[in-house]
Each structure stands twice: as C-alpha cells, then as structure tokens.
C-alpha positions in Angstrom: -51.4 -29.2 -11.2 -51.8 -25.7 -10.1 -50.6 -23.3 -12.8 -49.5 -20.9 -10.1 -46.7 -23.4 -9.1 -43.2 -22.3 -10.1 -41.3 -24.1 -12.8 -39.2 -26.1 -10.4 -42.2 -27.5 -8.5 -43.9 -28.4 -11.8 -40.7 -30.2 -12.9 -40.7 -32.1 -9.6 -44.3 -33.3 -10.1 -43.7 -34.4 -13.7 -40.5 -36.3 -13.0 -42.1 -38.0 -10.0 -44.8 -39.2 -12.3 -42.3 -40.6 -14.8 -40.4 -42.5 -12.1 -43.6 -43.8 -10.6 -44.8 -45.4 -13.8 -41.6 -45.9 -15.8 -39.1 -46.6 -12.9 -37.0 -43.7 -14.3 -37.3 -40.2 -15.9 -35.0 -40.6 -19.0 -35.1 -37.7 -21.4 -35.6 -40.1 -24.4 -38.9 -41.4 -22.9 -40.4 -38.0 -22.0 -43.5 -36.6 -23.8 -43.1 -32.9 -24.1 -46.6 -32.4 -25.4 -48.2 -34.1 -22.4 -45.8 -32.1 -20.1 -46.9 -28.8 -21.7 -50.6 -29.8 -21.3 -50.3 -30.6 -17.6 -48.2 -27.5 -16.9 -50.9 -25.3 -18.5 -53.7 -27.0 -16.8 -55.2 -28.5 -19.9 -55.0 -32.0 -18.3 -54.8 -33.1 -14.7 -52.0 -35.0 -13.1 -54.4 -38.0 -13.1 -54.8 -37.6 -16.9 -51.0 -37.4 -17.2 -50.6 -40.6 -15.2 -53.2 -42.3 -17.4 -51.3 -41.3 -20.6 -48.0 -42.6 -19.3 -49.6 -46.0 -18.5 -51.0 -46.2 -22.1 -47.9 -44.9 -23.7 -45.7 -46.8 -26.2 -42.8 -46.6 -23.7 -44.8 -48.5 -21.0 -46.1 -51.0 -23.5 -42.8 -51.7 -25.1 -40.5 -51.6 -22.0 -42.8 -53.2 -19.4 -46.1 -54.7 -20.6 -44.6 -56.7 -23.4 -41.8 -58.0 -21.1 -44.0 -59.3 -18.3 -46.9 -61.6 -17.6 -50.4 -60.3 -16.8 -49.9 -61.2 -13.2 -46.8 -59.0 -13.0 -48.4 -56.1 -14.8 -51.5 -56.4 -12.6 -49.3 -56.2 -9.4 -47.3 -53.3 -10.8 -50.4 -51.2 -11.8 -52.0 -51.8 -8.4 -48.8 -50.8 -6.6 -48.0 -47.8 -8.7 -51.5 -46.4 -9.1 -53.1 -47.4 -5.8 -50.0 -47.2 -3.7 -50.5 -50.6 -2.0 -49.9 -54.3 -2.6 -52.6 -56.5 -4.1 -54.9 -58.0 -1.5 -53.9 -61.6 -2.0 -53.9 -63.9 -5.0 -57.6 -63.4 -5.7 -57.2 -59.7 -6.5 -54.2 -60.4 -8.6 -56.1 -63.0 -10.6 -59.1 -60.7 -10.9 -57.0 -57.8 -12.4 -55.2 -60.3 -14.6 -58.6 -61.3 -16.1 -59.3 -57.6 -16.8 -56.0 -57.3 -18.6 -56.8 -60.4 -20.6 -60.2 -59.3 -21.7 -60.0 -55.5 -21.8 -56.2 -54.8 -22.0 -54.1 -52.2 -20.1 -56.6 -49.4 -20.9 -59.4 -51.3 -19.2 -57.5 -51.9 -16.0 -56.0 -48.4 -15.9 -59.4 -46.8 -16.4 -61.0 -48.9 -13.7 -58.3 -48.0 -11.2 -58.2 -44.3 -11.9 -62.0 -44.1 -11.8 -62.2 -46.0 -8.5 -63.2 -44.5 -5.2 -60.0 -45.8 -3.7 -57.9 -43.8 -6.1 -59.9 -40.6 -6.0 -60.1 -40.6 -2.2 -56.3 -41.1 -1.8 -54.9 -39.1 -4.7 -57.6 -37.1 -6.4 -56.9 -35.4 -9.6 -53.6 -33.5 -8.9 -51.5 -35.9 -6.8 -49.0 -38.4 -8.1 -49.7 -41.8 -6.6 -47.2 -42.9 -4.0 -46.5 -45.9 -1.7 -49.1 -45.3 1.1 -47.8 -47.8 3.6 -44.1 -47.1 3.8 -44.4 -46.0 7.4 -46.7 -47.9 9.7 -47.4 -46.6 13.2 -47.5 -50.0 14.9 -44.2 -51.1 13.4 -40.7 -49.6 13.6 -40.0 -50.4 10.0 -42.6 -49.8 7.2 -43.1 -51.9 4.1 -40.3 -52.7 1.7 -40.3 -50.5 -1.4 -42.2 -51.9 -4.4 -39.1 -51.7 -6.6 -37.5 -54.3 -4.4 -40.5 -56.6 -3.7 -41.6 -56.3 -7.4 -38.6 -56.0 -9.7 -39.2 -54.4 -13.1 -38.9 -57.7 -14.9 -39.9 -61.2 -13.9 -37.2 -63.9 -13.6 -37.8 -65.3 -17.1 -37.2 -62.0 -18.8 -34.4 -61.1 -16.5 -32.6 -64.2 -17.7 -33.2 -63.3 -21.3 -32.0 -59.7 -20.8 -28.9 -60.9 -19.0 -29.3 -59.3 -15.6 -28.9 -58.8 -12.8 -25.2 -59.7 -13.0 -23.9 -60.8 -9.7 -20.7 -59.1 -8.6 -19.0 -61.1 -5.9 -17.3 -58.9 -3.2 -16.4 -61.6 -0.6 -13.1 -63.2 0.2 -11.6 -65.5 -2.4 -10.8 -68.9 -0.9 -8.5 -70.1 -3.6 -6.7 -68.6 -6.7 -7.3 -70.3 -10.0 -4.4 -72.2 -11.5 -3.8 -69.6 -14.2 -3.3 -66.9 -11.6 -0.5 -68.9 -10.0 1.5 -69.1 -13.3 4.5 -66.8 -13.5 4.5 -64.6 -16.5 7.9 -62.8 -16.0 8.8 -59.6 -14.3 8.8 -61.0 -10.7 11.9 -59.7 -8.8 12.1 -63.0 -6.8 12.8 -64.9 -10.0 16.2 -63.1 -10.1 17.1 -63.5 -6.5 19.3 -66.6 -6.9 21.1 -65.0 -9.8 21.9 -61.9 -7.8 23.2 -64.0 -4.9 25.7 -65.8 -7.2 27.3 -62.5 -8.4 30.9 -61.9 -7.3 31.5 -59.5 -4.5 31.9 -55.9 -5.7 35.3 -54.2 -5.1 36.2 -50.5 -4.6 38.7 -49.2 -7.2 41.1 -51.4 -9.2 43.5 -52.4 -6.4 41.5 -55.4 -5.4 41.5 -54.4 -1.8 38.2 -54.7 0.1 36.4 -51.7 1.4 37.3 -52.8 5.0 40.9 -51.7 4.5 40.2 -48.1 3.6 40.8 -45.3 6.1 37.5 -43.4 5.8 38.3 -41.0 8.7 41.4 -39.6 6.9 39.3 -38.8 3.8 36.6 -36.8 5.7 37.2 -33.0 5.1 37.4 -30.7 8.1 37.3 -27.0 8.4 38.8 -24.7 11.1 36.5 -22.8 13.4 36.0 -19.3 12.1 36.5 -19.9 8.4 
C-alpha cells in the first residue's frame, strides 16, 4: 500500500481485504496492529492478507467449521480469484491442508507465480472472471456458489431460515377460531333490537314536519 494514499483510500483497501477473507469487516474482528503496519508500509497488502488467513478469527469462524475440501475451495477462490480447476486440484490442496495445515497452503498460494502475476504485493485479490467477454453474464459470485459454511454446519448453526413469501393456500384451523371482538358476531343481536323512536310521544319520525322546523332568515339581515 502506498503511504501517500489518503486515509479514506487506505481504509477502503483494508476493509476490502477483511471482506475478501472474512466475508465481513466487523469491528470486533479487526486487528489494529496489522492495520497500522500496512498503513505505514511496514508490511505489504500481501502480508496483510496472509496474516488474516492465519488469524484466530479465520481459524475459529471458518476453518474449524468446514471440511478441508471447503477450505481449499475457499482459499483458491479468495486468494487466486478463480474457482478450482476440477476435483483433482481440490483434492490436491486438501492434501496440503491435511499435511501442512492452513499456513502451508496459504504460503504456497501467495508465493505462486499465478498470485504474483495477477495481484503482486499491493493488490487485494478479487474475483477475476466476473465479466467474461464471450458471455453476456459473468460467473456467479463466490459467496453464492460457495457459502461460508457447508450444509452440515449450516444445519448445526440453524440457518439459513427459510421465510416463505408466497400465497397461502389454506389457513390453519387455529386461525379460523373466533376469539371475540368480531363485529359480525353481534349482527344478529343488533337486528333484534326494537326500532328507535324520536321523543317520548311514541310517534315515528315519518310524522314529523321537518320543513316547519327549518329556520329561515330574511334577505338583508
């Protein structure tokens, strides 16, 4: 990262790195010491990315909650900006994870010619094939094709929770039970009330001379 960059641009690079590796940029997961080092040019963006991949946050919230296959796919996608080249590459990286751990795989990727040619030392890795010239639509984002957790752990963690937004075909029986307060429940009672009368004479309102009771004023008053 160029030390001559203004603070806003530096923040953008750092937050992009967090989202690339952690899926988010929550304040609780940030490492202020690393951020200070990358701002001051003591470490490169590549070193910052490496530290995030080897951090306790990544280990606790991702590595420990997924299989080696899922972790291998994730690291290839997030660090090389592409999908794995078939099952053979996925198995190969999984073997590296099994024998040398996350550090071994991360170091191999960050030291590879593919990484250095595409991102160098001061560029946060990104999805390289989102826009393809020969197709109208590019590749689907990795966070959709490769969710943060596999199905097994998604079930344990209790998500995703499906919220149905379609049309309900039938109401459950309990929804059809009356619980009081419905105006139509009193309709028959109202209909059986005696007709209301005006005054105490008992005469109906049809016998009253309404016109004689309307006040008039003379023109000019």
